[in-house]
PyMOL Python script that loads the backbone (N, CA, C, O; Angstrom):
from pymol import cmd

cmd.read_pdbstr("""\
ATOM      1  N   MET A   1       7.251  -1.260 -10.569  1.00  0.00           N
ATOM      2  CA  MET A   1       6.500  -0.806  -9.237  1.00  0.00           C
ATOM      3  C   MET A   1       5.014  -0.455  -9.541  1.00  0.00           C
ATOM      4  O   MET A   1       4.738   0.045 -10.631  1.00  0.00           O
ATOM      5  N   ILE A   2       4.037  -0.702  -8.604  1.00  0.00           N
ATOM      6  CA  ILE A   2       3.018  -0.224  -8.794  1.00  0.00           C
ATOM      7  C   ILE A   2       2.881   0.700  -7.821  1.00  0.00           C
ATOM      8  O   ILE A   2       3.248   0.427  -6.678  1.00  0.00           O
ATOM      9  N   VAL A   3       2.345   1.899  -8.125  1.00  0.00           N
ATOM     10  CA  VAL A   3       2.040   2.888  -7.218  1.00  0.00           C
ATOM     11  C   VAL A   3       0.529   3.004  -6.900  1.00  0.00           C
ATOM     12  O   VAL A   3      -0.214   3.346  -7.819  1.00  0.00           O
ATOM     13  N   LEU A   4       0.052   2.770  -5.771  1.00  0.00           N
ATOM     14  CA  LEU A   4      -0.943   2.711  -5.606  1.00  0.00           C
ATOM     15  C   LEU A   4      -1.897   3.615  -4.995  1.00  0.00           C
ATOM     16  O   LEU A   4      -3.119   3.538  -5.121  1.00  0.00           O
ATOM     17  N   SER A   5      -0.981   4.847  -4.039  1.00  0.00           N
ATOM     18  CA  SER A   5      -1.475   6.090  -4.102  1.00  0.00           C
ATOM     19  C   SER A   5       0.271   6.753  -3.591  1.00  0.00           C
ATOM     20  O   SER A   5       1.341   6.145  -3.566  1.00  0.00           O
ATOM     21  N   ASP A   6       0.015   7.934  -3.302  1.00  0.00           N
ATOM     22  CA  ASP A   6       1.373   9.228  -3.042  1.00  0.00           C
ATOM     23  C   ASP A   6       1.809   8.301  -2.067  1.00  0.00           C
ATOM     24  O   ASP A   6       2.996   8.066  -2.294  1.00  0.00           O
ATOM     25  N   GLU A   7       1.352   7.584  -0.963  1.00  0.00           N
ATOM     26  CA  GLU A   7       1.767   7.157   0.074  1.00  0.00           C
ATOM     27  C   GLU A   7       2.444   5.759   0.160  1.00  0.00           C
ATOM     28  O   GLU A   7       3.372   5.433   0.899  1.00  0.00           O
ATOM     29  N   VAL A   8       1.724   4.940  -0.832  1.00  0.00           N
ATOM     30  CA  VAL A   8       2.372   3.423  -0.827  1.00  0.00           C
ATOM     31  C   VAL A   8       2.457   2.832  -2.233  1.00  0.00           C
ATOM     32  O   VAL A   8       1.717   3.006  -3.200  1.00  0.00           O
ATOM     33  N   ALA A   9       3.582   2.069  -2.087  1.00  0.00           N
ATOM     34  CA  ALA A   9       3.698   1.453  -3.883  1.00  0.00           C
ATOM     35  C   ALA A   9       3.995  -0.025  -3.309  1.00  0.00           C
ATOM     36  O   ALA A   9       4.214  -0.317  -2.133  1.00  0.00           O
ATOM     37  N   ILE A  10       3.948  -0.885  -4.423  1.00  0.00           N
ATOM     38  CA  ILE A  10       4.498  -2.283  -4.342  1.00  0.00           C
ATOM     39  C   ILE A  10       5.355  -2.643  -5.134  1.00  0.00           C
ATOM     40  O   ILE A  10       4.888  -2.589  -6.272  1.00  0.00           O
ATOM     41  N   THR A  11       6.454  -3.014  -5.122  1.00  0.00           N
ATOM     42  CA  THR A  11       7.820  -3.552  -5.777  1.00  0.00           C
ATOM     43  C   THR A  11       7.714  -5.362  -5.306  1.00  0.00           C
ATOM     44  O   THR A  11       7.208  -5.976  -4.367  1.00  0.00           O
ATOM     45  N   ALA A  12       8.517  -5.744  -6.576  1.00  0.00           N
ATOM     46  CA  ALA A  12       8.687  -7.089  -6.137  1.00  0.00           C
ATOM     47  C   ALA A  12      10.156  -7.573  -6.735  1.00  0.00           C
ATOM     48  O   ALA A  12      10.645  -7.045  -7.734  1.00  0.00           O
ATOM     49  N   ASP A  13      10.751  -8.567  -6.051  1.00  0.00           N
ATOM     50  CA  ASP A  13      11.766  -9.327  -6.851  1.00  0.00           C
ATOM     51  C   ASP A  13      11.459 -10.768  -6.975  1.00  0.00           C
ATOM     52  O   ASP A  13      10.321 -11.144  -6.698  1.00  0.00           O
ATOM     53  N   SER A  14      12.361 -11.618  -7.366  1.00  0.00           N
ATOM     54  CA  SER A  14      12.189 -13.149  -7.447  1.00  0.00           C
ATOM     55  C   SER A  14      11.555 -14.001  -6.413  1.00  0.00           C
ATOM     56  O   SER A  14      10.916 -15.031  -6.629  1.00  0.00           O
ATOM     57  N   LEU A  15      11.843 -13.371  -5.088  1.00  0.00           N
ATOM     58  CA  LEU A  15      11.608 -13.917  -3.856  1.00  0.00           C
ATOM     59  C   LEU A  15      10.516 -13.214  -3.217  1.00  0.00           C
ATOM     60  O   LEU A  15       9.890 -13.952  -2.457  1.00  0.00           O
ATOM     61  N   GLN A  16      10.030 -11.871  -3.286  1.00  0.00           N
ATOM     62  CA  GLN A  16       9.510 -11.395  -2.531  1.00  0.00           C
ATOM     63  C   GLN A  16       8.816  -9.976  -3.015  1.00  0.00           C
ATOM     64  O   GLN A  16       9.188  -9.375  -4.022  1.00  0.00           O
ATOM     65  N   TYR A  17       7.579  -9.460  -2.006  1.00  0.00           N
ATOM     66  CA  TYR A  17       6.774  -8.159  -2.327  1.00  0.00           C
ATOM     67  C   TYR A  17       7.498  -7.102  -1.217  1.00  0.00           C
ATOM     68  O   TYR A  17       7.774  -7.275  -0.030  1.00  0.00           O
ATOM     69  N   ALA A  18       7.675  -6.007  -2.053  1.00  0.00           N
ATOM     70  CA  ALA A  18       8.176  -4.951  -0.819  1.00  0.00           C
ATOM     71  C   ALA A  18       6.856  -3.741  -1.078  1.00  0.00           C
ATOM     72  O   ALA A  18       6.280  -3.398  -2.110  1.00  0.00           O
ATOM     73  N   VAL A  19       6.724  -3.365   0.161  1.00  0.00           N
ATOM     74  CA  VAL A  19       5.729  -2.291   0.270  1.00  0.00           C
ATOM     75  C   VAL A  19       6.515  -1.212   1.253  1.00  0.00           C
ATOM     76  O   VAL A  19       7.275  -1.403   2.202  1.00  0.00           O
ATOM     77  N   GLY A  20       5.947   0.172   0.549  1.00  0.00           N
ATOM     78  CA  GLY A  20       6.900   1.127   0.977  1.00  0.00           C
ATOM     79  C   GLY A  20       6.509   2.484   0.392  1.00  0.00           C
ATOM     80  O   GLY A  20       5.883   2.479  -0.667  1.00  0.00           O
ATOM     81  N   GLU A  21       6.840   3.734   1.021  1.00  0.00           N
ATOM     82  CA  GLU A  21       6.554   5.328   0.312  1.00  0.00           C
ATOM     83  C   GLU A  21       7.151   5.362  -0.923  1.00  0.00           C
ATOM     84  O   GLU A  21       8.366   5.177  -0.982  1.00  0.00           O
ATOM     85  N   PRO A  22       6.644   5.524  -1.721  1.00  0.00           N
ATOM     86  CA  PRO A  22       7.300   5.817  -3.362  1.00  0.00           C
ATOM     87  C   PRO A  22       8.039   7.337  -3.129  1.00  0.00           C
ATOM     88  O   PRO A  22       7.460   8.353  -2.743  1.00  0.00           O
ATOM     89  N   ILE A  23       9.533   7.197  -3.486  1.00  0.00           N
ATOM     90  CA  ILE A  23      10.180   8.288  -3.454  1.00  0.00           C
ATOM     91  C   ILE A  23      10.607   8.459  -5.119  1.00  0.00           C
ATOM     92  O   ILE A  23      11.452   7.676  -5.554  1.00  0.00           O
ATOM     93  N   ARG A  24      10.174   9.214  -5.795  1.00  0.00           N
ATOM     94  CA  ARG A  24      10.477   9.738  -6.910  1.00  0.00           C
ATOM     95  C   ARG A  24      11.717  10.375  -7.095  1.00  0.00           C
ATOM     96  O   ARG A  24      11.892  11.391  -6.422  1.00  0.00           O
ATOM     97  N   GLY A  25      12.925   9.895  -8.108  1.00  0.00           N
ATOM     98  CA  GLY A  25      14.213  10.585  -8.151  1.00  0.00           C
ATOM     99  C   GLY A  25      14.669  10.655  -9.379  1.00  0.00           C
ATOM    100  O   GLY A  25      15.209   9.605  -9.729  1.00  0.00           O
ATOM    101  N   GLY A  26      14.659  11.563 -10.243  1.00  0.00           N
ATOM    102  CA  GLY A  26      15.016  11.631 -11.589  1.00  0.00           C
ATOM    103  C   GLY A  26      14.134  10.521 -12.441  1.00  0.00           C
ATOM    104  O   GLY A  26      12.908  10.627 -12.454  1.00  0.00           O
ATOM    105  N   LYS A  27      14.804   9.447 -13.155  1.00  0.00           N
ATOM    106  CA  LYS A  27      14.172   8.138 -13.721  1.00  0.00           C
ATOM    107  C   LYS A  27      13.272   7.400 -13.344  1.00  0.00           C
ATOM    108  O   LYS A  27      12.336   6.935 -13.994  1.00  0.00           O
ATOM    109  N   SER A  28      13.651   7.222 -11.813  1.00  0.00           N
ATOM    110  CA  SER A  28      13.337   5.914 -11.172  1.00  0.00           C
ATOM    111  C   SER A  28      12.613   6.269  -9.892  1.00  0.00           C
ATOM    112  O   SER A  28      12.783   7.322  -9.277  1.00  0.00           O
ATOM    113  N   THR A  29      11.823   5.334  -9.562  1.00  0.00           N
ATOM    114  CA  THR A  29      11.058   5.315  -8.058  1.00  0.00           C
ATOM    115  C   THR A  29      11.629   4.288  -7.356  1.00  0.00           C
ATOM    116  O   THR A  29      11.939   3.157  -7.732  1.00  0.00           O
ATOM    117  N   MET A  30      11.746   4.918  -6.095  1.00  0.00           N
ATOM    118  CA  MET A  30      12.383   3.886  -5.020  1.00  0.00           C
ATOM    119  C   MET A  30      11.342   3.665  -3.876  1.00  0.00           C
ATOM    120  O   MET A  30      10.421   4.453  -3.660  1.00  0.00           O
ATOM    121  N   LEU A  31      11.515   2.797  -3.334  1.00  0.00           N
ATOM    122  CA  LEU A  31      10.814   2.495  -1.555  1.00  0.00           C
ATOM    123  C   LEU A  31      11.465   3.107  -0.478  1.00  0.00           C
ATOM    124  O   LEU A  31      12.613   2.773  -0.186  1.00  0.00           O
ATOM    125  N   ALA A  32      10.873   3.943   0.129  1.00  0.00           N
ATOM    126  CA  ALA A  32      11.510   4.256   1.606  1.00  0.00           C
ATOM    127  C   ALA A  32      10.442   3.515   2.790  1.00  0.00           C
ATOM    128  O   ALA A  32       9.212   3.460   2.787  1.00  0.00           O
ATOM    129  N   ASN A  33      11.291   3.062   3.633  1.00  0.00           N
ATOM    130  CA  ASN A  33      10.672   2.639   4.995  1.00  0.00           C
ATOM    131  C   ASN A  33      10.122   1.126   4.359  1.00  0.00           C
ATOM    132  O   ASN A  33       9.235   0.672   5.082  1.00  0.00           O
ATOM    133  N   ALA A  34      10.416   0.310   3.267  1.00  0.00           N
ATOM    134  CA  ALA A  34      10.028  -0.882   2.657  1.00  0.00           C
ATOM    135  C   ALA A  34       9.866  -1.929   3.686  1.00  0.00           C
ATOM    136  O   ALA A  34      10.788  -2.032   4.494  1.00  0.00           O
ATOM    137  N   LYS A  35       8.790  -2.775   3.804  1.00  0.00           N
ATOM    138  CA  LYS A  35       8.629  -3.833   4.460  1.00  0.00           C
ATOM    139  C   LYS A  35       8.283  -5.215   3.132  1.00  0.00           C
ATOM    140  O   LYS A  35       7.707  -5.166   2.045  1.00  0.00           O
ATOM    141  N   TYR A  36       8.920  -6.285   3.849  1.00  0.00           N
ATOM    142  CA  TYR A  36       8.891  -7.105   2.705  1.00  0.00           C
ATOM    143  C   TYR A  36       8.107  -8.369   3.407  1.00  0.00           C
ATOM    144  O   TYR A  36       8.094  -8.738   4.582  1.00  0.00           O
ATOM    145  N   TYR A  37       7.360  -8.970   2.060  1.00  0.00           N
ATOM    146  CA  TYR A  37       6.109 -10.069   2.024  1.00  0.00           C
ATOM    147  C   TYR A  37       6.548 -11.038   1.300  1.00  0.00           C
ATOM    148  O   TYR A  37       7.332 -10.885   0.363  1.00  0.00           O
ATOM    149  N   GLY A  38       5.993 -12.312   1.743  1.00  0.00           N
ATOM    150  CA  GLY A  38       6.119 -13.436   0.825  1.00  0.00           C
ATOM    151  C   GLY A  38       4.975 -13.585  -0.340  1.00  0.00           C
ATOM    152  O   GLY A  38       5.246 -14.413  -1.209  1.00  0.00           O
ATOM    153  N   SER A  39       3.961 -13.015  -0.441  1.00  0.00           N
ATOM    154  CA  SER A  39       2.808 -12.742  -0.804  1.00  0.00           C
ATOM    155  C   SER A  39       1.888 -11.317  -1.386  1.00  0.00           C
ATOM    156  O   SER A  39       1.818 -10.268  -0.745  1.00  0.00           O
ATOM    157  N   LEU A  40       1.325 -11.518  -2.522  1.00  0.00           N
ATOM    158  CA  LEU A  40       0.943 -10.467  -3.174  1.00  0.00           C
ATOM    159  C   LEU A  40      -0.065  -9.900  -2.071  1.00  0.00           C
ATOM    160  O   LEU A  40      -0.036  -8.701  -1.793  1.00  0.00           O
ATOM    161  N   ASN A  41      -1.061 -10.875  -1.374  1.00  0.00           N
ATOM    162  CA  ASN A  41      -2.209 -10.883  -0.539  1.00  0.00           C
ATOM    163  C   ASN A  41      -1.749 -10.136   0.913  1.00  0.00           C
ATOM    164  O   ASN A  41      -2.259  -9.241   1.587  1.00  0.00           O
ATOM    165  N   ALA A  42      -0.515 -10.971   1.051  1.00  0.00           N
ATOM    166  CA  ALA A  42      -0.157 -10.022   2.585  1.00  0.00           C
ATOM    167  C   ALA A  42       0.600  -8.588   1.985  1.00  0.00           C
ATOM    168  O   ALA A  42       0.679  -7.669   2.800  1.00  0.00           O
ATOM    169  N   ALA A  43       0.986  -8.424   1.033  1.00  0.00           N
ATOM    170  CA  ALA A  43       1.681  -6.842   0.856  1.00  0.00           C
ATOM    171  C   ALA A  43       0.385  -6.075   0.520  1.00  0.00           C
ATOM    172  O   ALA A  43       0.453  -4.872   0.768  1.00  0.00           O
ATOM    173  N   LEU A  44      -0.927  -6.572  -0.055  1.00  0.00           N
ATOM    174  CA  LEU A  44      -1.969  -5.717  -0.191  1.00  0.00           C
ATOM    175  C   LEU A  44      -2.357  -5.608   1.061  1.00  0.00           C
ATOM    176  O   LEU A  44      -2.338  -4.399   1.293  1.00  0.00           O
ATOM    177  N   ARG A  45      -2.749  -6.259   2.141  1.00  0.00           N
ATOM    178  CA  ARG A  45      -3.022  -6.149   3.348  1.00  0.00           C
ATOM    179  C   ARG A  45      -2.122  -4.939   4.239  1.00  0.00           C
ATOM    180  O   ARG A  45      -2.690  -4.268   5.100  1.00  0.00           O
ATOM    181  N   ALA A  46      -0.863  -4.783   3.961  1.00  0.00           N
ATOM    182  CA  ALA A  46      -0.225  -4.327   4.716  1.00  0.00           C
ATOM    183  C   ALA A  46       0.024  -2.948   3.983  1.00  0.00           C
ATOM    184  O   ALA A  46       0.228  -1.952   4.678  1.00  0.00           O
ATOM    185  N   ALA A  47       0.016  -2.851   2.566  1.00  0.00           N
ATOM    186  CA  ALA A  47      -0.677  -1.183   1.976  1.00  0.00           C
ATOM    187  C   ALA A  47      -1.554  -0.700   2.808  1.00  0.00           C
ATOM    188  O   ALA A  47      -1.361   0.296   3.505  1.00  0.00           O
ATOM    189  N   VAL A  48      -2.476  -1.311   2.789  1.00  0.00           N
ATOM    190  CA  VAL A  48      -4.115  -1.221   3.369  1.00  0.00           C
ATOM    191  C   VAL A  48      -4.030  -0.487   4.715  1.00  0.00           C
ATOM    192  O   VAL A  48      -4.408   0.658   4.964  1.00  0.00           O
ATOM    193  N   ALA A  49      -3.372  -1.517   5.650  1.00  0.00           N
ATOM    194  CA  ALA A  49      -2.777  -1.100   6.952  1.00  0.00           C
ATOM    195  C   ALA A  49      -2.188  -0.124   6.956  1.00  0.00           C
ATOM    196  O   ALA A  49      -2.623   0.490   7.930  1.00  0.00           O
ATOM    197  N   ASP A  50      -1.291   0.576   6.388  1.00  0.00           N
ATOM    198  CA  ASP A  50      -0.024   1.510   6.288  1.00  0.00           C
ATOM    199  C   ASP A  50      -0.952   2.646   5.949  1.00  0.00           C
ATOM    200  O   ASP A  50      -1.068   3.537   6.790  1.00  0.00           O
ATOM    201  N   CYS A  51      -1.498   2.710   5.038  1.00  0.00           N
ATOM    202  CA  CYS A  51      -2.276   3.738   4.898  1.00  0.00           C
ATOM    203  C   CYS A  51      -3.594   4.233   5.932  1.00  0.00           C
ATOM    204  O   CYS A  51      -3.934   5.413   6.016  1.00  0.00           O
ATOM    205  N   VAL A  52      -4.238   3.156   6.666  1.00  0.00           N
ATOM    206  CA  VAL A  52      -4.892   3.470   7.611  1.00  0.00           C
ATOM    207  C   VAL A  52      -4.046   3.995   8.493  1.00  0.00           C
ATOM    208  O   VAL A  52      -4.533   5.095   8.755  1.00  0.00           O
ATOM    209  N   ARG A  53      -3.211   3.880   9.016  1.00  0.00           N
ATOM    210  CA  ARG A  53      -1.991   3.829  10.075  1.00  0.00           C
ATOM    211  C   ARG A  53      -1.362   5.325   9.876  1.00  0.00           C
ATOM    212  O   ARG A  53      -0.873   5.997  10.784  1.00  0.00           O
ATOM    213  N   ALA A  54      -1.464   5.677   8.619  1.00  0.00           N
ATOM    214  CA  ALA A  54      -1.251   7.513   8.191  1.00  0.00           C
ATOM    215  C   ALA A  54      -2.424   8.268   8.725  1.00  0.00           C
ATOM    216  O   ALA A  54      -2.400   9.228   9.495  1.00  0.00           O
ATOM    217  N   GLY A  55      -3.441   7.680   8.195  1.00  0.00           N
ATOM    218  CA  GLY A  55      -4.729   8.775   8.223  1.00  0.00           C
ATOM    219  C   GLY A  55      -4.891   8.629  10.030  1.00  0.00           C
ATOM    220  O   GLY A  55      -5.368   9.673  10.473  1.00  0.00           O
ATOM    221  N   VAL A  56      -4.648   7.746  10.966  1.00  0.00           N
ATOM    222  CA  VAL A  56      -4.840   8.033  12.330  1.00  0.00           C
ATOM    223  C   VAL A  56      -4.088   8.888  12.638  1.00  0.00           C
ATOM    224  O   VAL A  56      -4.426   9.735  13.465  1.00  0.00           O
ATOM    225  N   ALA A  57      -2.561   8.894  11.912  1.00  0.00           N
ATOM    226  CA  ALA A  57      -1.468   9.580  12.619  1.00  0.00           C
ATOM    227  C   ALA A  57      -1.691  11.295  12.454  1.00  0.00           C
ATOM    228  O   ALA A  57      -1.546  12.174  13.304  1.00  0.00           O
ATOM    229  N   ASP A  58      -2.155  11.409  10.822  1.00  0.00           N
ATOM    230  CA  ASP A  58      -2.255  12.602  10.068  1.00  0.00           C
ATOM    231  C   ASP A  58      -3.738  13.252  11.095  1.00  0.00           C
ATOM    232  O   ASP A  58      -4.126  14.413  10.960  1.00  0.00           O
ATOM    233  N   GLY A  59      -4.257  12.474  11.865  1.00  0.00           N
ATOM    234  CA  GLY A  59      -5.647  13.145  12.323  1.00  0.00           C
ATOM    235  C   GLY A  59      -6.895  12.961  11.361  1.00  0.00           C
ATOM    236  O   GLY A  59      -7.950  13.257  11.922  1.00  0.00           O
ATOM    237  N   SER A  60      -7.044  12.481   9.848  1.00  0.00           N
ATOM    238  CA  SER A  60      -7.914  12.471   9.200  1.00  0.00           C
ATOM    239  C   SER A  60      -8.865  11.171   9.306  1.00  0.00           C
ATOM    240  O   SER A  60      -9.928  11.054   8.697  1.00  0.00           O
ATOM    241  N   ILE A  61      -8.377  10.335  10.071  1.00  0.00           N
ATOM    242  CA  ILE A  61      -9.334   9.390  10.747  1.00  0.00           C
ATOM    243  C   ILE A  61      -9.296   9.852  12.444  1.00  0.00           C
ATOM    244  O   ILE A  61      -8.279  10.185  13.052  1.00  0.00           O
ATOM    245  N   THR A  62     -10.440   9.785  12.906  1.00  0.00           N
ATOM    246  CA  THR A  62     -10.680   9.858  14.312  1.00  0.00           C
ATOM    247  C   THR A  62     -11.533   9.040  15.124  1.00  0.00           C
ATOM    248  O   THR A  62     -11.579   9.019  16.354  1.00  0.00           O
ATOM    249  N   GLU A  63     -12.334   8.241  14.148  1.00  0.00           N
ATOM    250  CA  GLU A  63     -13.312   6.818  14.933  1.00  0.00           C
ATOM    251  C   GLU A  63     -13.132   5.402  14.242  1.00  0.00           C
ATOM    252  O   GLU A  63     -12.589   5.084  13.184  1.00  0.00           O
ATOM    253  N   LEU A  64     -13.565   4.911  14.896  1.00  0.00           N
ATOM    254  CA  LEU A  64     -13.354   3.441  14.976  1.00  0.00           C
ATOM    255  C   LEU A  64     -13.979   3.222  13.340  1.00  0.00           C
ATOM    256  O   LEU A  64     -13.529   2.530  12.427  1.00  0.00           O
ATOM    257  N   ARG A  65     -14.905   3.899  13.378  1.00  0.00           N
ATOM    258  CA  ARG A  65     -16.065   3.367  12.123  1.00  0.00           C
ATOM    259  C   ARG A  65     -15.660   3.536  10.996  1.00  0.00           C
ATOM    260  O   ARG A  65     -15.962   2.735  10.111  1.00  0.00           O
ATOM    261  N   GLN A  66     -14.626   4.973  10.677  1.00  0.00           N
ATOM    262  CA  GLN A  66     -13.892   5.400   9.643  1.00  0.00           C
ATOM    263  C   GLN A  66     -12.871   4.377   9.694  1.00  0.00           C
ATOM    264  O   GLN A  66     -12.568   3.974   8.571  1.00  0.00           O
ATOM    265  N   VAL A  67     -12.323   3.899  10.534  1.00  0.00           N
ATOM    266  CA  VAL A  67     -11.223   2.788  10.165  1.00  0.00           C
ATOM    267  C   VAL A  67     -11.851   1.875   9.184  1.00  0.00           C
ATOM    268  O   VAL A  67     -11.490   1.732   8.016  1.00  0.00           O
ATOM    269  N   VAL A  68     -13.060   1.132   9.918  1.00  0.00           N
ATOM    270  CA  VAL A  68     -13.543   0.322   8.971  1.00  0.00           C
ATOM    271  C   VAL A  68     -14.115   0.680   7.494  1.00  0.00           C
ATOM    272  O   VAL A  68     -14.249  -0.193   6.636  1.00  0.00           O
ATOM    273  N   ALA A  69     -14.434   2.012   7.281  1.00  0.00           N
ATOM    274  CA  ALA A  69     -14.918   2.388   6.120  1.00  0.00           C
ATOM    275  C   ALA A  69     -13.542   2.424   5.107  1.00  0.00           C
ATOM    276  O   ALA A  69     -13.423   2.014   3.953  1.00  0.00           O
ATOM    277  N   VAL A  70     -12.559   3.078   6.002  1.00  0.00           N
ATOM    278  CA  VAL A  70     -11.462   3.500   5.081  1.00  0.00           C
ATOM    279  C   VAL A  70     -10.947   2.186   4.367  1.00  0.00           C
ATOM    280  O   VAL A  70     -10.659   2.109   3.172  1.00  0.00           O
ATOM    281  N   GLN A  71     -10.879   1.142   5.316  1.00  0.00           N
ATOM    282  CA  GLN A  71      -9.963  -0.255   5.225  1.00  0.00           C
ATOM    283  C   GLN A  71     -10.667  -0.639   3.755  1.00  0.00           C
ATOM    284  O   GLN A  71      -9.991  -0.905   2.761  1.00  0.00           O
ATOM    285  N   ALA A  72     -11.828  -0.628   3.767  1.00  0.00           N
ATOM    286  CA  ALA A  72     -12.919  -1.182   2.738  1.00  0.00           C
ATOM    287  C   ALA A  72     -12.662  -0.800   1.475  1.00  0.00           C
ATOM    288  O   ALA A  72     -12.379  -1.493   0.498  1.00  0.00           O
ATOM    289  N   ARG A  73     -12.814   0.615   1.603  1.00  0.00           N
ATOM    290  CA  ARG A  73     -12.418   1.687   0.393  1.00  0.00           C
ATOM    291  C   ARG A  73     -11.591   1.192  -0.106  1.00  0.00           C
ATOM    292  O   ARG A  73     -11.795   0.584  -1.157  1.00  0.00           O
ATOM    293  N   LEU A  74      -9.897   1.292   0.659  1.00  0.00           N
ATOM    294  CA  LEU A  74      -8.597   1.056   0.052  1.00  0.00           C
ATOM    295  C   LEU A  74      -8.671  -0.227  -0.307  1.00  0.00           C
ATOM    296  O   LEU A  74      -7.971  -0.409  -1.303  1.00  0.00           O
ATOM    297  N   GLN A  75      -9.187  -1.166   0.045  1.00  0.00           N
ATOM    298  CA  GLN A  75      -8.905  -2.938   0.056  1.00  0.00           C
ATOM    299  C   GLN A  75      -9.697  -2.977  -1.547  1.00  0.00           C
ATOM    300  O   GLN A  75      -9.158  -3.703  -2.382  1.00  0.00           O
ATOM    301  N   GLN A  76     -10.921  -2.228  -1.953  1.00  0.00           N
ATOM    302  CA  GLN A  76     -11.492  -2.079  -2.903  1.00  0.00           C
ATOM    303  C   GLN A  76     -10.504  -1.621  -4.157  1.00  0.00           C
ATOM    304  O   GLN A  76     -10.148  -2.340  -5.091  1.00  0.00           O
ATOM    305  N   GLU A  77     -10.190  -0.370  -3.949  1.00  0.00           N
ATOM    306  CA  GLU A  77      -9.249   0.437  -4.585  1.00  0.00           C
ATOM    307  C   GLU A  77      -8.130  -0.355  -5.231  1.00  0.00           C
ATOM    308  O   GLU A  77      -8.083  -0.726  -6.404  1.00  0.00           O
ATOM    309  N   PHE A  78      -7.221  -0.558  -4.255  1.00  0.00           N
ATOM    310  CA  PHE A  78      -6.095  -1.271  -4.170  1.00  0.00           C
ATOM    311  C   PHE A  78      -5.878  -2.901  -5.134  1.00  0.00           C
ATOM    312  O   PHE A  78      -4.923  -3.336  -5.777  1.00  0.00           O
ATOM    313  N   THR A  79      -7.209  -3.444  -4.851  1.00  0.00           N
ATOM    314  CA  THR A  79      -7.664  -4.548  -5.519  1.00  0.00           C
ATOM    315  C   THR A  79      -7.544  -4.278  -6.964  1.00  0.00           C
ATOM    316  O   THR A  79      -6.747  -4.803  -7.742  1.00  0.00           O
ATOM    317  N   GLU A  80      -8.506  -3.325  -7.238  1.00  0.00           N
ATOM    318  CA  GLU A  80      -8.849  -2.701  -8.251  1.00  0.00           C
ATOM    319  C   GLU A  80      -7.759  -2.582  -9.304  1.00  0.00           C
ATOM    320  O   GLU A  80      -7.889  -3.031 -10.443  1.00  0.00           O
ATOM    321  N   LYS A  81      -6.597  -1.905  -8.828  1.00  0.00           N
ATOM    322  CA  LYS A  81      -5.827  -1.480  -9.214  1.00  0.00           C
ATOM    323  C   LYS A  81      -4.714  -2.829 -10.044  1.00  0.00           C
ATOM    324  O   LYS A  81      -4.101  -2.840 -11.112  1.00  0.00           O
ATOM    325  N   LEU A  82      -4.885  -3.959  -8.800  1.00  0.00           N
ATOM    326  CA  LEU A  82      -4.161  -5.082  -9.067  1.00  0.00           C
ATOM    327  C   LEU A  82      -4.349  -6.084  -9.671  1.00  0.00           C
ATOM    328  O   LEU A  82      -3.534  -6.965  -9.942  1.00  0.00           O
ATOM    329  N   LYS A  83      -5.871  -5.992 -10.022  1.00  0.00           N
ATOM    330  CA  LYS A  83      -6.586  -6.922 -10.644  1.00  0.00           C
ATOM    331  C   LYS A  83      -5.861  -7.593 -11.842  1.00  0.00           C
ATOM    332  O   LYS A  83      -5.701  -8.811 -11.766  1.00  0.00           O
ATOM    333  N   GLU A  84      -5.341  -6.849 -13.088  1.00  0.00           N
ATOM    334  CA  GLU A  84      -4.631  -7.301 -13.822  1.00  0.00           C
ATOM    335  C   GLU A  84      -3.271  -8.128 -13.268  1.00  0.00           C
ATOM    336  O   GLU A  84      -2.898  -8.983 -14.072  1.00  0.00           O
ATOM    337  N   VAL A  85      -2.695  -8.058 -12.393  1.00  0.00           N
ATOM    338  CA  VAL A  85      -1.250  -8.152 -11.885  1.00  0.00           C
ATOM    339  C   VAL A  85      -1.623  -9.858 -11.564  1.00  0.00           C
ATOM    340  O   VAL A  85      -0.957 -10.760 -12.072  1.00  0.00           O
ATOM    341  N   LYS A  86      -2.777 -10.106 -10.655  1.00  0.00           N
ATOM    342  CA  LYS A  86      -3.148 -11.465 -10.111  1.00  0.00           C
ATOM    343  C   LYS A  86      -3.228 -12.367 -10.956  1.00  0.00           C
ATOM    344  O   LYS A  86      -3.668 -12.184 -12.091  1.00  0.00           O
ATOM    345  N   VAL A  87      -2.768 -13.570 -10.468  1.00  0.00           N
ATOM    346  CA  VAL A  87      -2.926 -14.726 -11.399  1.00  0.00           C
ATOM    347  C   VAL A  87      -3.699 -15.562 -10.788  1.00  0.00           C
ATOM    348  O   VAL A  87      -4.008 -16.625 -11.327  1.00  0.00           O
TER     349      VAL A  87
END
""", "prot")
cmd.dss("prot")
cmd.show_as("cartoon", "prot")
cmd.util.cbc("prot")
cmd.orient("prot")
């Protein structure tokens, strides 16, 4: 599992990638509210969208220009974290 932030993580099996909220319990981490994607790029886009949606919901993002800035920042941050994973 790749934990991108406190709110979102990506994991995979042989068929798909899953994006959801990391829930730590004991020795393992599981995903809550997981959504499934066929490619890492789609999973990354979903992770960024989930974080932006959470920011709008909690009031930390209140303007459209903030959405653009946050999307760009998260895309770069998450891509950097996944750089070694990409083939």
